[in-house]
C-alpha positions as CSV (number, residue, x, y, z in Angstrom):
1,M,87.1,64.6,90.1
2,K,84.6,61.9,89.5
3,S,86.1,59.6,92.2
4,S,86.0,62.4,94.9
5,N,82.4,63.1,93.9
6,W,81.6,59.4,94.3
7,F,83.2,59.3,97.8
8,S,81.4,62.5,98.8
9,S,78.0,61.2,97.7
10,N,78.5,57.8,99.4
11,R,80.4,58.9,102.5
12,S,77.6,58.1,105.0
13,K,77.1,54.7,103.4
14,I,80.8,53.9,103.6
15,I,81.0,55.1,107.3
16,T,77.9,53.0,108.1
17,L,79.4,49.9,106.4
18,L,82.7,50.4,108.2
19,A,80.9,50.8,111.6
20,L,78.9,47.6,111.0
21,L,82.0,45.7,110.0
22,S,83.8,46.9,113.1
23,L,80.9,45.8,115.3
24,G,80.7,42.4,113.6
25,L,84.4,41.8,114.1
26,A,84.2,42.9,117.7
27,A,81.3,40.5,118.3
28,I,83.1,37.6,116.7
29,Y,86.2,38.3,118.8
30,G,84.1,38.5,122.0
31,F,82.4,35.2,121.4
32,T,85.6,33.4,120.5
33,H,87.7,34.9,123.3
34,Q,85.1,34.8,126.1
35,D,86.5,34.6,129.6
36,L,83.8,34.3,132.2
37,G,86.2,35.4,134.9
38,Y,85.8,32.1,136.8
39,K,89.5,31.2,137.1
40,E,89.9,33.3,140.2
41,Y,87.5,30.9,142.1
42,I,89.4,27.7,141.4
43,S,91.5,28.3,144.5
44,Q,88.4,28.0,146.6
45,V,88.4,24.3,146.2
46,V,92.0,23.3,145.4
47,P,95.4,24.5,146.6
48,E,96.2,28.0,145.3
49,D,99.3,27.0,143.4
50,S,97.5,24.2,141.4
51,E,98.1,24.0,137.7
52,Y,94.9,23.7,135.6
53,T,93.5,23.8,132.1
54,E,90.1,24.7,130.9
55,L,88.3,21.7,129.3
56,M,84.9,23.1,128.6
57,A,82.8,26.2,128.8
58,T,79.1,26.1,128.3
59,S,76.0,28.0,129.3
60,Q,76.0,25.7,132.4
61,G,79.4,26.8,133.6
62,V,83.1,26.0,133.2
63,L,85.0,22.7,133.7
64,Y,88.7,22.7,134.5
65,A,91.2,19.8,134.9
66,I,93.5,20.2,137.8
67,L,96.9,18.8,136.8
68,D,99.5,16.9,138.7
69,D,103.3,17.5,138.4
70,E,103.4,15.5,135.1
71,G,100.6,17.5,133.6
72,Q,98.0,14.7,134.0
73,P,94.5,15.4,135.4
74,Q,94.2,14.7,139.1
75,S,90.7,16.1,139.6
76,Y,88.1,18.3,138.0
77,V,86.7,21.7,139.1
78,T,83.4,23.0,137.9
79,I,82.2,26.5,138.4
80,S,78.5,27.0,137.7
81,Q,75.7,29.3,138.5
82,G,72.4,28.9,140.3
83,Q,69.7,31.4,141.2
84,G,69.4,32.2,144.9
85,Y,66.9,34.5,146.7
86,G,69.1,37.5,146.4
87,G,70.3,36.8,142.8
88,P,72.8,34.6,141.0
89,L,75.3,32.6,143.0
90,L,78.4,30.7,141.9
91,V,79.3,27.3,143.1
92,A,82.8,25.9,142.8
93,L,83.1,22.1,143.1
94,N,86.2,19.9,143.1
95,W,85.4,16.4,141.6
96,S,87.5,13.3,141.7
97,L,88.4,11.8,138.3
98,D,85.5,9.3,138.7
99,G,83.0,12.0,139.4
100,I,82.7,12.2,143.2
101,I,82.4,15.7,144.9
102,Q,85.4,16.3,147.1
103,Q,85.0,20.0,148.0
104,I,82.3,22.7,147.6
105,S,82.5,26.5,147.9
106,V,80.1,29.3,147.1
107,P,82.5,32.2,146.3
108,V,79.8,34.5,145.0
109,Q,76.3,34.9,146.5
110,H,73.9,37.8,147.2
111,E,71.8,36.2,149.9
112,D,70.7,37.8,153.1
113,L,73.7,37.2,155.4
114,P,71.7,35.9,158.4
115,W,70.0,33.3,156.3
116,W,73.3,32.4,154.6
117,R,74.9,32.0,158.0
118,V,72.1,29.5,158.9
119,L,73.1,27.4,155.8
120,E,76.7,27.4,157.0
121,A,75.8,26.7,160.7
122,R,73.6,23.7,159.7
123,H,76.3,22.3,157.5
124,F,74.1,22.4,154.4
125,F,77.0,22.3,152.0
126,D,78.6,19.2,153.6
127,Q,75.7,17.2,152.2
128,Y,77.2,17.4,148.8
129,I,80.6,16.0,149.7
130,G,81.0,12.4,148.7
131,R,78.1,12.4,146.2
132,G,78.8,11.0,142.8
133,Y,77.6,12.3,139.5
134,E,75.0,9.5,139.4
135,D,73.6,10.3,142.8
136,P,70.3,12.2,143.0
137,I,70.4,15.8,144.2
138,Q,66.8,16.6,144.8
139,I,66.0,19.1,147.5
140,H,63.7,17.7,150.3
141,E,64.4,14.2,149.1
142,D,68.2,13.7,148.8
143,I,69.4,17.0,150.2
144,D,67.9,18.6,153.3
145,A,66.9,22.2,152.6
146,V,67.2,24.7,155.5
147,S,63.9,26.2,156.5
148,G,63.9,29.9,155.7
149,S,66.6,29.4,153.1
150,T,64.8,27.2,150.7
151,V,65.4,29.4,147.7
152,S,69.1,29.6,148.5
153,S,69.2,25.8,149.0
154,N,67.6,25.3,145.6
155,G,70.0,27.7,144.0
156,V,73.0,25.8,145.3
157,A,71.4,22.5,144.2
158,M,70.8,23.9,140.7
159,A,74.4,25.0,140.4
160,V,75.7,21.6,141.6
161,K,73.5,19.9,139.0
162,A,74.9,22.2,136.3
163,G,78.4,21.3,137.4
164,R,77.5,17.7,137.4
165,L,76.3,18.0,133.7
166,L,79.8,19.3,132.8
167,V,81.5,16.3,134.5
168,V,79.1,13.9,132.9
169,K,80.0,15.3,129.5
170,E,83.7,15.0,130.2
171,L,83.4,11.5,131.5
172,G,81.4,10.5,128.4
173,S,78.7,9.0,130.6
174,D,75.3,8.0,129.4
175,Y,73.8,9.0,132.7
176,S,70.5,10.7,132.2
177,F,68.9,13.0,134.8
């Protein structure tokens, strides 16, 4: 009788403790098994059937190694976020093994379509192709912004810089920005 009395008198404490324990375990699982959902954007900058492995995920974005037939890295892909006029945008970049941008895509953006089309028509994104991780990426100095789409231009540049930081970490470079 005493044990059932103890349970009855402490029932709310036990339920609260179990609830907190469940929340804590769920949070730990969420942090250790976090998938940002970026994998679907890899095919924007490399062939769709490419094999890859995730190398690094940080607050700046995600770095993947694109693998050849022997499982060796043949290039890197970064997917990182910038802030555009209409909200966050994602930039996918394909980098050579020595840190040169080979391809760029913006698979997610919330910009006003007419202004976004101006960026595309003026080949804004092509300015990044061929730039190395050590090359400066400063809007109005190294990268020409598109008038009327300056915030969008800056958002893309910030995402490229975030991707560059991932590549620098992977290459072990002492390059400082």
